[in-house]
C-alpha positions as a Python dict, from the first residue, in 0.01 Angstrom:
ca = {
    (1, 'M'): (0, 0, 0),
    (2, 'S'): (-202, 97, 303),
    (3, 'K'): (-196, -103, 623),
    (4, 'V'): (-420, -406, 656),
    (5, 'Y'): (-562, -282, 986),
    (6, 'T'): (-756, 41, 1016),
    (7, 'K'): (-868, 21, 1381),
    (8, 'T'): (-1207, 159, 1272),
    (9, 'G'): (-1379, -169, 1360),
    (10, 'D'): (-1240, -204, 1710),
    (11, 'K'): (-1568, -97, 1868),
    (12, 'G'): (-1791, -341, 1680),
    (13, 'A'): (-1887, -141, 1370),
    (14, 'T'): (-1781, -177, 1008),
    (15, 'S'): (-1834, 18, 689),
    (16, 'L'): (-2050, -110, 408),
    (17, 'Y'): (-1924, -80, 51),
    (18, 'T'): (-2145, 228, 12),
    (19, 'G'): (-1998, 391, 324),
    (20, 'Q'): (-2267, 343, 589),
    (21, 'R'): (-2146, 221, 929),
    (22, 'V'): (-2324, -87, 1065),
    (23, 'S'): (-2282, -333, 1351),
    (24, 'K'): (-2044, -619, 1284),
    (25, 'G'): (-2302, -838, 1456),
    (26, 'G'): (-2578, -741, 1213),
    (27, 'I'): (-2747, -985, 979),
    (28, 'R'): (-2624, -798, 669),
    (29, 'V'): (-2261, -839, 775),
    (30, 'E'): (-2323, -1202, 870),
    (31, 'T'): (-2478, -1263, 528),
    (32, 'Y'): (-2189, -1126, 323),
    (33, 'G'): (-1943, -1289, 564),
    (34, 'T'): (-2104, -1625, 495),
    (35, 'I'): (-2081, -1562, 121),
    (36, 'D'): (-1711, -1494, 182),
    (37, 'E'): (-1689, -1836, 353),
    (38, 'A'): (-1859, -1996, 53),
    (39, 'Q'): (-1608, -1833, -179),
    (40, 'A'): (-1320, -1970, 30),
    (41, 'A'): (-1476, -2319, 33),
    (42, 'L'): (-1510, -2303, -346),
    (43, 'G'): (-1147, -2197, -374),
    (44, 'L'): (-1048, -2505, -174),
    (45, 'A'): (-1263, -2723, -399),
    (46, 'R'): (-1109, -2567, -710),
    (47, 'S'): (-760, -2638, -577),
    (48, 'V'): (-830, -3012, -559),
    (49, 'A'): (-1077, -3056, -848),
    (50, 'K'): (-968, -3299, -1119),
    (51, 'K'): (-1187, -3176, -1405),
    (52, 'D'): (-1056, -2868, -1585),
    (53, 'S'): (-1407, -2757, -1679),
    (54, 'V'): (-1515, -2766, -1315),
    (55, 'K'): (-1206, -2569, -1212),
    (56, 'E'): (-1278, -2300, -1471),
    (57, 'E'): (-1646, -2277, -1377),
    (58, 'I'): (-1568, -2255, -1005),
    (59, 'Y'): (-1323, -1975, -1076),
    (60, 'Q'): (-1593, -1777, -1258),
    (61, 'V'): (-1834, -1828, -969),
    (62, 'E'): (-1567, -1711, -725),
    (63, 'R'): (-1548, -1389, -929),
    (64, 'D'): (-1928, -1360, -922),
    (65, 'L'): (-1926, -1396, -545),
    (66, 'W'): (-1715, -1078, -516),
    (67, 'M'): (-1998, -897, -695),
    (68, 'L'): (-2259, -1068, -479),
    (69, 'M'): (-2078, -963, -160),
    (70, 'A'): (-2064, -607, -293),
    (71, 'D'): (-2439, -622, -358),
    (72, 'V'): (-2506, -729, 1),
    (73, 'A'): (-2259, -475, 141),
    (74, 'S'): (-2426, -189, -48),
    (75, 'L'): (-2739, 8, 26),
    (76, 'D'): (-2953, 179, -238),
    (77, 'K'): (-2759, 43, -537),
    (78, 'E'): (-2878, -170, -825),
    (79, 'P'): (-2748, -528, -807),
    (80, 'T'): (-2450, -635, -1011),
    (81, 'I'): (-2568, -996, -1011),
    (82, 'T'): (-2834, -1035, -1280),
    (83, 'D'): (-3068, -1294, -1422),
    (84, 'E'): (-2797, -1365, -1682),
    (85, 'H'): (-2567, -1486, -1403),
    (86, 'I'): (-2840, -1722, -1286),
    (87, 'A'): (-2903, -1844, -1642),
    (88, 'R'): (-2530, -1926, -1674),
    (89, 'L'): (-2546, -2140, -1358),
    (90, 'E'): (-2856, -2317, -1489),
    (91, 'Q'): (-2681, -2391, -1821),
    (92, 'I'): (-2390, -2550, -1638),
    (93, 'I'): (-2626, -2755, -1420),
    (94, 'D'): (-2819, -2874, -1726),
    (95, 'K'): (-2501, -2963, -1916),
    (96, 'Y'): (-2369, -3191, -1642),
    (97, 'D'): (-2708, -3324, -1538),
    (98, 'A'): (-2753, -3462, -1892),
    (99, 'E'): (-2423, -3654, -1854),
    (100, 'L'): (-2477, -3793, -1504),
    (101, 'K'): (-2652, -4119, -1426),
    (102, 'P'): (-2991, -4085, -1255),
    (103, 'L'): (-2968, -4103, -877),
    (104, 'T'): (-3101, -4416, -709),
    (105, 'K'): (-2990, -4339, -352),
    (106, 'F'): (-2882, -4060, -122),
    (107, 'L'): (-2517, -3966, -157),
    (108, 'I'): (-2281, -3961, 137),
    (109, 'P'): (-2010, -3692, 109),
    (110, 'G'): (-1649, -3801, 97),
    (111, 'D'): (-1597, -4032, -199),
    (112, 'T'): (-1343, -3787, -344),
    (113, 'H'): (-1155, -3494, -197),
    (114, 'A'): (-1303, -3246, -446),
    (115, 'G'): (-1652, -3389, -403),
    (116, 'A'): (-1628, -3351, -25),
    (117, 'C'): (-1502, -2992, -60),
    (118, 'L'): (-1792, -2914, -291),
    (119, 'D'): (-2035, -3060, -38),
    (120, 'V'): (-1891, -2825, 224),
    (121, 'A'): (-1924, -2534, -21),
    (122, 'R'): (-2285, -2636, -93),
    (123, 'T'): (-2378, -2629, 275),
    (124, 'V'): (-2213, -2290, 328),
    (125, 'V'): (-2397, -2150, 25),
    (126, 'R'): (-2724, -2285, 165),
    (127, 'R'): (-2651, -2116, 500),
    (128, 'A'): (-2583, -1790, 316),
    (129, 'E'): (-2918, -1826, 139),
    (130, 'R'): (-3099, -1882, 471),
    (131, 'L'): (-2930, -1575, 617),
    (132, 'F'): (-3032, -1376, 311),
    (133, 'W'): (-3396, -1471, 372),
    (134, 'R'): (-3361, -1355, 735),
    (135, 'L'): (-3209, -1027, 613),
    (136, 'R'): (-3502, -988, 373),
    (137, 'E'): (-3740, -1002, 671),
    (138, 'E'): (-3570, -692, 813),
    (139, 'E'): (-3446, -494, 514),
    (140, 'A'): (-3485, -455, 141),
    (141, 'V'): (-3264, -691, -59),
    (142, 'H'): (-3220, -781, -422),
    (143, 'E'): (-3401, -1109, -467),
    (144, 'V'): (-3187, -1190, -771),
    (145, 'N'): (-2904, -1240, -520),
    (146, 'I'): (-3110, -1497, -329),
    (147, 'R'): (-3196, -1682, -650),
    (148, 'Y'): (-2828, -1684, -745),
    (149, 'L'): (-2738, -1853, -415),
    (150, 'N'): (-3018, -2104, -457),
    (151, 'R'): (-2889, -2208, -800),
    (152, 'L'): (-2531, -2206, -676),
    (153, 'S'): (-2611, -2461, -405),
    (154, 'D'): (-2764, -2683, -676),
    (155, 'L'): (-2454, -2635, -890),
    (156, 'C'): (-2220, -2725, -603),
    (157, 'Y'): (-2415, -3049, -564),
    (158, 'I'): (-2384, -3123, -936),
    (159, 'W'): (-2014, -3034, -940),
    (160, 'G'): (-1963, -3272, -647),
    (161, 'R'): (-2130, -3549, -843),
    (162, 'V'): (-1922, -3466, -1151),
    (163, 'E'): (-1600, -3482, -951),
    (164, 'T'): (-1708, -3813, -801),
    (165, 'E'): (-1869, -3989, -1099),
    (166, 'L'): (-1729, -3861, -1428),
}
């Protein structure tokens, strides 16, 4: 196995998945770095989730986020995240939403450990989406990736409710 450190980033540049060198301070790197944070937050939520179905679904999303990060860290490549990925998130949202009681008040995070972790994940996903929109102002992006993040933040909210209420 090669060494973890390469020393190639010591001067503030990093390589994209497709080989181009870019600034570590650039919005593209910040965007996929924030998606990486979201993946870690979801991993924490999965580790404390009580519902097996939620654990399994989070795991699949964590796998999707590897593809999403590759999409953001690539130039001039077709996206690996597709409308089918978004449709899968929507199906999960709809499934749980049909089981949950209608909301009558704003929810305060923290009723359960998993619910609180999912609220953190939701806010990180929303930050990643905002960064993606900023990136879009400067460079071409795959809008399917932005839509995926938008649905994922909704799903994190629903998962949080599921872990708290069901």
